[in-house]
N, CA, C and O atoms as CSV, one atom per row, in Angstrom:
chain,resi,resn,atom,element,x,y,z
A,1,UNK,N,N,18.425,90.083,-127.570
A,1,UNK,CA,C,18.629,90.044,-128.823
A,1,UNK,C,C,19.159,88.526,-129.423
A,1,UNK,O,O,20.290,88.107,-129.174
A,2,UNK,N,N,18.461,87.992,-130.006
A,2,UNK,CA,C,18.824,86.963,-130.971
A,2,UNK,C,C,20.100,86.463,-131.085
A,2,UNK,O,O,20.859,87.373,-131.420
A,3,UNK,N,N,20.658,85.424,-130.955
A,3,UNK,CA,C,21.767,84.732,-131.120
A,3,UNK,C,C,21.719,83.748,-132.629
A,3,UNK,O,O,20.864,82.940,-132.991
A,4,UNK,N,N,22.606,84.053,-133.096
A,4,UNK,CA,C,22.856,83.584,-134.688
A,4,UNK,C,C,24.011,82.627,-134.827
A,4,UNK,O,O,24.988,82.891,-134.125
A,5,UNK,N,N,24.074,81.682,-135.517
A,5,UNK,CA,C,25.243,81.029,-135.885
A,5,UNK,C,C,26.264,81.737,-136.615
A,5,UNK,O,O,26.110,82.476,-137.588
A,6,UNK,N,N,27.159,81.467,-136.115
A,6,UNK,CA,C,28.511,82.130,-136.452
A,6,UNK,C,C,29.937,81.260,-136.839
A,6,UNK,O,O,29.774,80.066,-136.587
A,7,UNK,N,N,30.923,81.484,-137.238
A,7,UNK,CA,C,31.946,80.357,-137.470
A,7,UNK,C,C,32.800,81.414,-137.199
A,7,UNK,O,O,32.669,82.575,-137.587
A,8,UNK,N,N,33.884,80.844,-136.355
A,8,UNK,CA,C,35.203,81.305,-135.934
A,8,UNK,C,C,36.213,80.319,-136.301
A,8,UNK,O,O,36.104,79.122,-136.031
A,9,UNK,N,N,37.689,81.103,-137.230
A,9,UNK,CA,C,38.851,80.557,-137.093
A,9,UNK,C,C,39.789,81.383,-137.155
A,9,UNK,O,O,39.733,82.596,-137.357
A,10,UNK,N,N,40.997,80.472,-136.912
A,10,UNK,CA,C,42.009,81.935,-136.746
A,10,UNK,C,C,43.594,80.771,-137.419
A,10,UNK,O,O,43.487,79.604,-137.795
A,11,UNK,N,N,45.108,81.739,-137.359
A,11,UNK,CA,C,45.775,81.313,-137.698
A,11,UNK,C,C,46.672,82.367,-136.802
A,11,UNK,O,O,46.845,83.580,-136.919
A,12,UNK,N,N,47.090,81.557,-136.013
A,12,UNK,CA,C,48.368,82.172,-134.866
A,12,UNK,C,C,49.548,81.413,-134.836
A,12,UNK,O,O,49.548,80.210,-134.576
A,13,UNK,N,N,50.571,82.077,-135.096
A,13,UNK,CA,C,51.762,81.782,-135.087
A,13,UNK,C,C,52.510,81.564,-133.779
A,13,UNK,O,O,53.500,80.846,-133.918
A,14,UNK,N,N,52.299,81.976,-132.617
A,14,UNK,CA,C,52.732,81.403,-131.047
A,14,UNK,C,C,51.747,80.891,-130.436
A,14,UNK,O,O,50.679,81.401,-130.100
A,15,UNK,N,N,52.311,79.429,-130.246
A,15,UNK,CA,C,51.413,78.579,-129.661
A,15,UNK,C,C,50.919,78.971,-127.880
A,15,UNK,O,O,50.125,78.243,-127.284
A,16,UNK,N,N,51.510,80.146,-127.267
A,16,UNK,CA,C,51.097,80.468,-126.282
A,16,UNK,C,C,49.807,80.863,-126.377
A,16,UNK,O,O,48.909,80.387,-125.684
A,17,UNK,N,N,49.613,81.982,-127.463
A,17,UNK,CA,C,48.408,82.821,-128.151
A,17,UNK,C,C,47.220,81.976,-128.636
A,17,UNK,O,O,46.017,82.233,-128.635
A,18,UNK,N,N,47.851,80.971,-129.021
A,18,UNK,CA,C,46.860,80.128,-130.116
A,18,UNK,C,C,45.970,79.138,-128.507
A,18,UNK,O,O,44.757,78.942,-128.442
A,19,UNK,N,N,46.913,78.727,-127.515
A,19,UNK,CA,C,46.359,78.206,-126.278
A,19,UNK,C,C,45.447,78.713,-125.935
A,19,UNK,O,O,44.409,78.065,-125.794
A,20,UNK,N,N,45.500,79.986,-125.691
A,20,UNK,CA,C,44.599,81.026,-124.832
A,20,UNK,C,C,43.273,81.552,-125.820
A,20,UNK,O,O,42.203,81.906,-125.326
A,21,UNK,N,N,43.505,81.537,-127.078
A,21,UNK,CA,C,42.372,81.728,-127.924
A,21,UNK,C,C,41.754,81.167,-127.980
A,21,UNK,O,O,40.570,81.453,-127.795
A,22,UNK,N,N,42.319,79.668,-128.359
A,22,UNK,CA,C,40.940,78.032,-127.975
A,22,UNK,C,C,40.673,77.951,-126.345
A,22,UNK,O,O,39.753,77.159,-126.143
A,23,UNK,N,N,41.029,78.347,-125.490
A,23,UNK,CA,C,40.703,78.338,-124.854
A,23,UNK,C,C,39.503,79.267,-124.145
A,23,UNK,O,O,38.673,78.841,-123.342
A,24,UNK,N,N,39.613,80.629,-124.633
A,24,UNK,CA,C,38.420,81.075,-124.684
A,24,UNK,C,C,37.198,80.792,-125.582
A,24,UNK,O,O,36.033,80.935,-125.209
A,25,UNK,N,N,37.577,80.383,-126.782
A,25,UNK,CA,C,36.338,79.946,-127.589
A,25,UNK,C,C,35.962,78.475,-126.768
A,25,UNK,O,O,34.742,78.373,-126.637
A,26,UNK,N,N,36.480,77.687,-126.372
A,26,UNK,CA,C,35.860,76.501,-125.542
A,26,UNK,C,C,34.587,76.816,-124.818
A,26,UNK,O,O,33.692,76.016,-125.092
A,27,UNK,N,N,34.247,77.782,-123.950
A,27,UNK,CA,C,33.528,78.524,-123.159
A,27,UNK,C,C,32.148,78.786,-124.277
A,27,UNK,O,O,31.029,78.375,-123.971
A,28,UNK,N,N,32.391,79.460,-125.481
A,28,UNK,CA,C,31.586,79.968,-126.454
A,28,UNK,C,C,31.152,78.935,-127.430
A,28,UNK,O,O,30.267,79.212,-128.239
A,29,UNK,N,N,31.838,77.504,-127.407
A,29,UNK,CA,C,31.503,76.823,-129.096
A,29,UNK,C,C,30.456,75.662,-128.476
A,29,UNK,O,O,30.203,75.322,-127.320
A,30,UNK,N,N,29.941,75.193,-129.852
A,30,UNK,CA,C,28.836,74.631,-129.213
A,30,UNK,C,C,29.815,73.215,-130.480
A,30,UNK,O,O,29.696,72.025,-130.190
A,31,UNK,N,N,30.372,73.490,-131.308
A,31,UNK,CA,C,30.591,72.706,-131.916
A,31,UNK,C,C,32.770,73.657,-132.482
A,31,UNK,O,O,33.268,74.742,-132.179
A,32,UNK,N,N,33.377,72.313,-133.440
A,32,UNK,CA,C,34.968,72.670,-133.291
A,32,UNK,C,C,35.822,71.578,-133.868
A,32,UNK,O,O,35.691,70.355,-133.894
A,33,UNK,N,N,36.794,72.451,-134.350
A,33,UNK,CA,C,38.100,71.436,-134.570
A,33,UNK,C,C,38.851,72.457,-135.030
A,33,UNK,O,O,38.680,73.368,-135.840
A,34,UNK,N,N,40.468,71.787,-133.722
A,34,UNK,CA,C,41.118,73.070,-133.625
A,34,UNK,C,C,41.205,74.474,-134.217
A,34,UNK,O,O,41.472,75.115,-133.200
A,35,UNK,N,N,41.162,75.170,-134.996
A,35,UNK,CA,C,41.321,76.090,-134.921
A,35,UNK,C,C,39.870,76.800,-136.487
A,35,UNK,O,O,39.963,77.629,-137.392
A,36,UNK,N,N,38.809,75.924,-136.029
A,36,UNK,CA,C,37.644,76.683,-136.349
A,36,UNK,C,C,36.257,76.009,-135.389
A,36,UNK,O,O,36.090,74.823,-135.106
A,37,UNK,N,N,35.316,77.251,-134.998
A,37,UNK,CA,C,34.860,76.521,-133.996
A,37,UNK,C,C,33.574,77.721,-134.550
A,37,UNK,O,O,33.648,78.876,-134.967
A,38,UNK,N,N,32.561,76.882,-134.332
A,38,UNK,CA,C,30.950,76.938,-134.491
A,38,UNK,C,C,30.387,77.335,-133.364
A,38,UNK,O,O,30.420,76.590,-132.384
A,39,UNK,N,N,29.760,78.602,-133.310
A,39,UNK,CA,C,28.932,79.062,-132.140
A,39,UNK,C,C,28.002,80.337,-131.872
A,39,UNK,O,O,28.426,81.425,-132.259
A,40,UNK,N,N,26.833,80.272,-131.272
A,40,UNK,CA,C,25.889,81.322,-131.458
A,40,UNK,C,C,26.205,82.185,-130.637
A,40,UNK,O,O,26.428,81.794,-129.492
A,41,UNK,N,N,26.330,83.658,-130.948
A,41,UNK,CA,C,26.468,84.778,-130.425
A,41,UNK,C,C,25.453,86.053,-131.017
A,41,UNK,O,O,25.123,86.130,-132.200
A,42,UNK,N,N,25.055,86.976,-130.012
A,42,UNK,CA,C,24.472,87.746,-130.404
A,42,UNK,C,C,25.261,89.116,-131.112
A,42,UNK,O,O,26.483,89.018,-130.999
A,43,UNK,N,N,24.855,90.236,-131.742
A,43,UNK,CA,C,26.026,91.343,-131.970
A,43,UNK,C,C,26.881,91.409,-130.651
A,43,UNK,O,O,28.005,90.930,-130.496
A,44,UNK,N,N,26.514,91.744,-130.204
A,44,UNK,CA,C,27.106,92.370,-128.694
A,44,UNK,C,C,27.986,91.333,-128.432
A,44,UNK,O,O,29.125,91.756,-128.234
A,45,UNK,N,N,27.857,89.942,-128.347
A,45,UNK,CA,C,28.563,89.236,-127.850
A,45,UNK,C,C,30.089,88.821,-129.027
A,45,UNK,O,O,31.229,88.473,-128.718
A,46,UNK,N,N,29.586,89.007,-130.122
A,46,UNK,CA,C,30.241,88.675,-131.558
A,46,UNK,C,C,31.466,89.488,-131.405
A,46,UNK,O,O,32.615,89.052,-131.478
A,47,UNK,N,N,31.033,90.985,-131.136
A,47,UNK,CA,C,31.880,92.267,-131.169
A,47,UNK,C,C,32.819,92.485,-129.813
A,47,UNK,O,O,33.825,93.177,-129.661
A,48,UNK,N,N,32.207,91.754,-129.024
A,48,UNK,CA,C,33.182,91.689,-127.820
A,48,UNK,C,C,33.930,90.474,-127.718
A,48,UNK,O,O,34.817,90.525,-126.865
A,49,UNK,N,N,33.831,89.433,-128.321
A,49,UNK,CA,C,34.544,88.288,-128.536
A,49,UNK,C,C,35.663,88.791,-129.483
A,49,UNK,O,O,36.861,88.837,-129.200
A,50,UNK,N,N,35.140,89.127,-130.545
A,50,UNK,CA,C,36.546,89.635,-131.685
A,50,UNK,C,C,37.144,90.834,-131.164
A,50,UNK,O,O,37.874,91.306,-132.036
A,51,UNK,N,N,37.150,91.612,-129.989
A,51,UNK,CA,C,37.804,92.286,-128.958
A,51,UNK,C,C,38.929,91.895,-128.454
A,51,UNK,O,O,40.084,92.270,-128.655
A,52,UNK,N,N,38.355,90.877,-127.583
A,52,UNK,CA,C,39.168,90.253,-126.869
A,52,UNK,C,C,39.780,88.645,-127.797
A,52,UNK,O,O,40.499,87.926,-127.104
A,53,UNK,N,N,39.647,88.414,-128.479
A,53,UNK,CA,C,40.365,87.733,-129.647
A,53,UNK,C,C,41.757,88.307,-130.301
A,53,UNK,O,O,42.852,87.794,-130.530
A,54,UNK,N,N,41.223,89.550,-130.482
A,54,UNK,CA,C,41.977,90.647,-131.113
A,54,UNK,C,C,43.459,90.714,-130.637
A,54,UNK,O,O,44.497,90.483,-131.259
A,55,UNK,N,N,43.240,91.111,-129.306
A,55,UNK,CA,C,44.217,91.385,-128.137
A,55,UNK,C,C,45.379,90.878,-128.074
A,55,UNK,O,O,46.506,91.320,-127.851
A,56,UNK,N,N,44.595,89.101,-128.483
A,56,UNK,CA,C,45.612,88.137,-128.399
A,56,UNK,C,C,46.492,87.953,-129.885
A,56,UNK,O,O,47.501,87.248,-129.897
A,57,UNK,N,N,46.096,88.528,-130.902
A,57,UNK,CA,C,46.848,88.107,-131.922
A,57,UNK,C,C,48.175,89.323,-132.490
A,57,UNK,O,O,48.498,90.492,-132.278
A,58,UNK,N,N,48.539,88.365,-133.161
A,58,UNK,CA,C,50.222,89.382,-133.320
A,58,UNK,C,C,49.334,89.893,-135.105
A,58,UNK,O,O,48.851,89.255,-136.040
A,59,UNK,N,N,49.556,91.553,-134.733
A,59,UNK,CA,C,48.598,91.792,-136.041
A,59,UNK,C,C,50.002,91.402,-137.656
A,59,UNK,O,O,49.745,91.660,-138.832
A,60,UNK,N,N,51.000,90.933,-137.284
A,60,UNK,CA,C,51.728,90.810,-138.939
A,60,UNK,C,C,51.601,89.600,-139.124
A,60,UNK,O,O,51.812,89.117,-140.237
A,61,UNK,N,N,51.167,88.736,-137.897
A,61,UNK,CA,C,51.987,87.006,-138.464
A,61,UNK,C,C,50.145,86.627,-138.577
A,61,UNK,O,O,49.775,86.010,-139.576
A,62,UNK,N,N,49.073,87.044,-137.491
A,62,UNK,CA,C,48.087,86.021,-137.359
A,62,UNK,C,C,46.380,86.479,-138.234
A,62,UNK,O,O,46.140,87.541,-138.809
A,63,UNK,N,N,45.682,85.599,-138.108
A,63,UNK,CA,C,44.799,85.854,-138.867
A,63,UNK,C,C,43.506,85.656,-138.001
A,63,UNK,O,O,43.673,84.889,-137.053
A,64,UNK,N,N,42.529,86.072,-138.105
A,64,UNK,CA,C,41.205,85.441,-137.635
A,64,UNK,C,C,40.038,86.398,-138.142
A,64,UNK,O,O,39.853,87.614,-138.210
A,65,UNK,N,N,39.138,84.884,-138.560
A,65,UNK,CA,C,38.046,85.512,-139.322
A,65,UNK,C,C,36.725,84.762,-138.356
A,65,UNK,O,O,36.776,83.747,-137.662
A,66,UNK,N,N,35.312,85.898,-138.683
A,66,UNK,CA,C,34.544,85.431,-137.948
A,66,UNK,C,C,33.370,85.383,-138.714
A,66,UNK,O,O,33.421,86.543,-139.123
A,67,UNK,N,N,32.437,84.963,-139.178
A,67,UNK,CA,C,31.568,84.813,-140.302
A,67,UNK,C,C,30.050,84.506,-140.017
A,67,UNK,O,O,29.791,83.302,-140.045
A,68,UNK,N,N,28.706,85.574,-139.676
A,68,UNK,CA,C,27.732,84.773,-139.723
A,68,UNK,C,C,27.542,83.773,-140.320
A,68,UNK,O,O,28.215,83.784,-141.351
A,69,UNK,N,N,26.835,82.692,-140.188
A,69,UNK,CA,C,26.198,81.765,-140.966
A,69,UNK,C,C,24.976,82.085,-141.217
A,69,UNK,O,O,24.199,82.451,-140.335
A,70,UNK,N,N,24.667,81.982,-142.462
A,70,UNK,CA,C,23.247,82.340,-143.111
A,70,UNK,C,C,22.040,81.061,-143.362
A,70,UNK,O,O,21.985,80.273,-144.306
A,71,UNK,N,N,21.269,81.155,-142.361
A,71,UNK,CA,C,20.390,79.630,-142.286
A,71,UNK,C,C,19.399,80.021,-143.155
A,71,UNK,O,O,18.282,79.712,-142.740
A,72,UNK,N,N,19.409,80.635,-144.296
A,72,UNK,CA,C,18.555,80.468,-145.620
A,72,UNK,C,C,19.257,79.286,-146.580
A,72,UNK,O,O,18.706,78.359,-147.173
A,73,UNK,N,N,20.477,79.607,-146.524
A,73,UNK,CA,C,21.268,79.109,-147.726
A,73,UNK,C,C,21.238,77.300,-147.115
A,73,UNK,O,O,21.038,76.798,-146.009
A,74,UNK,N,N,21.557,76.726,-148.521
A,74,UNK,CA,C,22.041,75.119,-147.762
A,74,UNK,C,C,23.249,74.979,-147.560
A,74,UNK,O,O,23.992,75.540,-148.365
A,75,UNK,N,N,23.676,74.440,-146.787
A,75,UNK,CA,C,24.802,73.872,-146.442
A,75,UNK,C,C,25.456,72.922,-147.424
A,75,UNK,O,O,24.830,72.156,-148.156
A,76,UNK,N,N,26.984,73.063,-147.364
A,76,UNK,CA,C,27.337,71.860,-148.003
A,76,UNK,C,C,28.725,71.212,-147.634
A,76,UNK,O,O,29.669,71.976,-147.433
A,77,UNK,N,N,28.886,70.027,-147.544
A,77,UNK,CA,C,29.649,68.888,-146.330
A,77,UNK,C,C,30.449,67.745,-147.572
A,77,UNK,O,O,29.969,67.026,-148.448
A,78,UNK,N,N,31.745,67.996,-147.156
A,78,UNK,CA,C,32.259,66.614,-148.005
A,78,UNK,C,C,32.962,65.802,-147.119
A,78,UNK,O,O,32.783,66.005,-145.918
A,79,UNK,N,N,33.852,64.778,-147.529
A,79,UNK,CA,C,34.294,64.025,-147.053
A,79,UNK,C,C,33.856,63.278,-145.826
A,79,UNK,O,O,33.115,62.300,-145.927
A,80,UNK,N,N,34.320,63.739,-144.611
A,80,UNK,CA,C,33.782,63.158,-143.467
A,80,UNK,C,C,32.828,64.177,-142.513
A,80,UNK,O,O,32.475,63.991,-141.349
A,81,UNK,N,N,32.521,65.365,-143.440
A,81,UNK,CA,C,31.691,66.830,-143.059
A,81,UNK,C,C,30.327,66.077,-142.914
A,81,UNK,O,O,29.977,65.248,-143.754
A,82,UNK,N,N,29.339,66.489,-141.494
A,82,UNK,CA,C,28.205,66.499,-141.752
A,82,UNK,C,C,27.939,67.869,-141.535
A,82,UNK,O,O,28.707,68.689,-141.033
A,83,UNK,N,N,26.419,68.114,-142.085
A,83,UNK,CA,C,25.470,69.466,-141.802
A,83,UNK,C,C,24.504,68.633,-140.321
A,83,UNK,O,O,23.920,67.574,-140.094
A,84,UNK,N,N,24.783,69.720,-139.731
A,84,UNK,CA,C,23.674,69.757,-138.680
A,84,UNK,C,C,22.744,70.428,-138.660
A,84,UNK,O,O,22.984,71.499,-139.217
A,85,UNK,N,N,20.842,70.281,-137.947
A,85,UNK,CA,C,20.285,71.315,-138.102
A,85,UNK,C,C,20.494,71.941,-136.051
A,85,UNK,O,O,19.876,71.489,-135.087
A,86,UNK,N,N,21.242,72.717,-136.055
A,86,UNK,CA,C,21.607,73.342,-134.451
A,86,UNK,C,C,20.105,74.472,-134.411
A,86,UNK,O,O,19.539,75.123,-135.289
A,87,UNK,N,N,19.823,74.254,-132.697
A,87,UNK,CA,C,19.120,75.007,-132.414
A,87,UNK,C,C,19.720,75.743,-131.615
A,87,UNK,O,O,20.441,75.348,-130.698
A,88,UNK,N,N,19.407,77.184,-131.969
A,88,UNK,CA,C,19.865,78.213,-130.824
A,88,UNK,C,C,19.784,78.103,-129.387
A,88,UNK,O,O,18.717,77.963,-128.788
A,89,UNK,N,N,20.971,78.171,-128.813
A,89,UNK,CA,C,20.995,77.884,-126.908
A,89,UNK,C,C,19.757,78.556,-126.531
A,89,UNK,O,O,19.359,79.352,-127.382
A,90,UNK,N,N,19.200,78.472,-125.711
A,90,UNK,CA,C,18.130,79.382,-124.510
A,90,UNK,C,C,18.791,79.853,-123.633
A,90,UNK,O,O,19.438,79.161,-122.848
A,91,UNK,N,N,18.740,81.271,-123.608
A,91,UNK,CA,C,19.264,82.054,-122.337
A,91,UNK,C,C,18.112,81.996,-121.488
A,91,UNK,O,O,16.921,82.237,-121.687
A,92,UNK,N,N,19.114,81.415,-119.963
A,92,UNK,CA,C,18.081,81.313,-118.988
A,92,UNK,C,C,18.287,82.872,-118.294
A,92,UNK,O,O,19.393,83.408,-118.363
A,93,UNK,N,N,17.089,83.579,-117.596
A,93,UNK,CA,C,16.909,84.636,-116.892
A,93,UNK,C,C,16.384,84.139,-115.754
A,93,UNK,O,O,16.081,84.896,-114.832
């Protein structure tokens, strides 16, 4: 299954749960800052990660967003932001 770029963002009120989510995402991300991470995932990996992160959220106070990046569209950046040409991570078999 082909991996595609995805952005994952969260707003979690509990410090302990926020650290747990950040730790999980550090294993998957190619880049990111605080609560926004860029990853390359296939559909199955994204669904599994969504369930794993969702289990750490308080449904009344926390937010989680996972959005696929469409590589056919031109990116935009402002301030110190830069647009990089990412290459998908190759799976070792």
